[in-house]
C-alpha positions as CSV (number, residue, x, y, z in Angstrom):
1,M,3.8,-42.8,8.7
2,P,0.8,-40.3,9.3
3,P,-1.0,-38.3,6.9
4,V,0.5,-35.3,6.0
5,S,-1.8,-32.7,3.9
6,D,-0.4,-31.6,0.6
7,L,0.3,-27.8,0.6
8,T,-2.3,-27.3,-1.9
9,D,-4.8,-28.7,0.2
10,H,-4.5,-24.8,2.2
11,T,-6.5,-22.1,1.4
12,G,-3.4,-20.3,2.4
13,Y,-1.1,-21.9,-0.5
14,W,-3.7,-20.5,-3.2
15,M,-3.9,-17.0,-1.1
16,R,-0.1,-16.5,-0.9
17,M,0.2,-17.8,-4.9
18,V,-2.4,-15.2,-5.8
19,S,-1.0,-12.4,-3.8
20,N,2.7,-13.0,-5.0
21,A,1.8,-12.6,-8.5
22,V,-0.2,-9.8,-8.0
23,S,2.0,-8.0,-5.9
24,Q,5.4,-9.0,-7.7
25,E,3.8,-7.6,-10.9
26,F,2.7,-4.6,-9.0
27,A,6.1,-4.2,-7.6
28,R,7.7,-4.1,-11.0
29,K,5.4,-1.5,-12.6
30,V,5.6,1.1,-10.0
31,A,9.9,0.7,-9.9
32,E,9.3,1.8,-13.5
33,E,8.0,5.0,-12.2
34,G,11.0,5.5,-9.7
35,V,8.9,4.4,-6.8
36,T,8.2,1.3,-4.1
37,V,5.0,0.0,-3.4
38,A,5.6,1.0,0.3
39,E,5.9,4.6,-0.9
40,W,3.2,4.3,-3.0
41,A,0.8,3.5,-0.5
42,F,2.4,6.2,1.7
43,M,1.8,8.8,-1.1
44,R,-1.5,7.8,-1.4
45,A,-2.5,8.2,2.1
46,L,-1.4,11.6,1.8
47,Y,-3.3,12.2,-1.2
48,D,-6.4,13.4,0.1
49,V,-5.2,15.5,2.6
50,E,-3.5,19.2,2.7
51,A,-0.8,17.8,5.5
52,M,-0.4,15.2,8.1
53,A,1.7,14.7,10.9
54,P,3.8,11.3,10.8
55,S,2.4,9.9,13.7
56,A,-1.1,10.3,11.9
57,L,0.3,8.6,9.3
58,A,1.8,5.9,10.8
59,E,-1.5,5.4,12.6
60,R,-3.1,5.4,9.3
61,M,-1.4,3.3,7.7
62,G,-0.7,0.8,10.6
63,M,3.0,1.0,10.5
64,T,5.7,2.0,13.2
65,K,6.5,5.6,13.6
66,G,10.6,4.6,12.7
67,A,8.7,3.0,9.2
68,I,6.8,6.2,8.4
69,S,10.3,8.2,8.9
70,K,12.6,5.9,6.7
71,L,9.5,6.3,3.6
72,A,9.5,10.0,4.4
73,D,13.2,10.2,3.8
74,R,13.6,8.4,0.8
75,L,10.5,10.2,-0.6
76,L,11.9,13.5,0.5
77,S,15.2,12.8,-1.5
78,K,13.1,12.1,-4.6
79,G,11.3,15.5,-4.3
80,L,8.0,13.9,-4.1
81,I,6.7,15.0,-0.1
82,D,7.8,18.0,1.7
83,R,8.5,18.1,5.4
84,A,7.5,21.8,7.1
85,D,7.9,22.4,10.8
86,N,4.8,22.9,13.0
87,T,5.0,26.5,14.0
88,K,3.3,25.8,17.3
89,D,6.0,23.1,18.4
90,K,9.4,22.8,17.0
91,R,10.0,19.3,17.5
92,A,6.9,18.6,15.4
93,H,6.3,18.4,11.6
94,S,4.1,17.6,9.2
95,L,4.1,15.8,5.9
96,S,2.8,16.5,2.0
97,L,3.2,15.9,-1.4
98,T,5.0,18.1,-3.4
99,S,3.5,19.0,-6.9
100,A,5.7,16.6,-8.6
101,G,4.0,14.0,-6.1
102,R,0.6,14.7,-6.7
103,A,1.2,14.3,-10.0
104,K,2.7,11.1,-10.1
105,L,-0.3,9.9,-8.0
106,P,-2.8,9.3,-10.8
107,V,-0.1,7.8,-12.9
108,L,0.7,5.1,-9.8
109,A,-3.3,4.6,-9.3
110,R,-3.7,3.9,-12.8
111,L,-1.2,1.2,-12.6
112,A,-2.6,-0.2,-9.6
113,D,-6.0,-0.3,-11.3
114,Q,-4.7,-1.9,-14.5
115,N,-2.9,-4.7,-12.2
116,D,-6.3,-5.6,-10.5
117,A,-7.8,-5.4,-13.2
118,D,-5.2,-8.1,-15.1
119,Y,-5.3,-10.2,-12.7
120,F,-9.1,-10.1,-11.5
121,G,-10.5,-9.4,-14.6
122,L,-10.8,-13.2,-15.3
123,L,-13.2,-13.2,-12.7
124,T,-16.7,-12.4,-13.6
125,S,-18.1,-9.3,-11.8
126,Q,-19.7,-11.5,-9.2
127,E,-16.8,-13.5,-8.6
128,H,-14.7,-10.5,-8.1
129,E,-17.2,-8.8,-5.5
130,M,-17.3,-12.0,-3.6
131,L,-13.7,-12.7,-3.2
132,D,-13.3,-9.1,-2.1
133,R,-16.2,-9.4,0.3
134,I,-14.6,-12.7,1.7
135,L,-10.8,-11.3,2.0
136,R,-12.4,-7.8,3.4
137,A,-14.0,-9.8,6.2
138,L,-11.2,-12.1,7.0
139,A,-9.1,-9.1,7.2
140,E,-12.1,-7.0,9.6
141,K,-12.2,-10.1,11.9
142,R,-9.0,-10.3,12.2
143,G,-8.3,-6.8,12.9
144,L,-5.5,-6.5,10.0
145,K,-5.2,-2.8,9.9
146,T,-1.2,-2.7,8.3
147,A,-1.3,-1.6,5.0
148,P,0.3,-4.3,2.6
149,T,3.6,-2.6,1.0
150,D,5.7,-5.5,0.8
């Protein structure tokens, strides 16, 4: 029988193990606030702007317009974003956070910060910085732009 590498021989195995744990715990925390991770990422993308066209938001997040539309519909029904018609082009519209959405963002950001601290606070500051540099370099060199939302 030819030799077969063990699962734990692969860096991807360890990345996925940590990623799953970090992501699942964060998903649980934001669910308690009534949103999904994808909705949090959507709202965060809107936080620093007054309003944004769905197509620009899709480009910023590396998502399809259809995915943005579905997320927008869910957030509209929750009262966390508004949709406004474009006065110059009746087919176009823009999305913005409602006051409730703006108020929820700092709460969600604290959950994200705490989740990061819970998992990566076990590393020294040098280890954490090195891990961030390596992961950012891999994402950049691979041209990864899609916001991780699942």
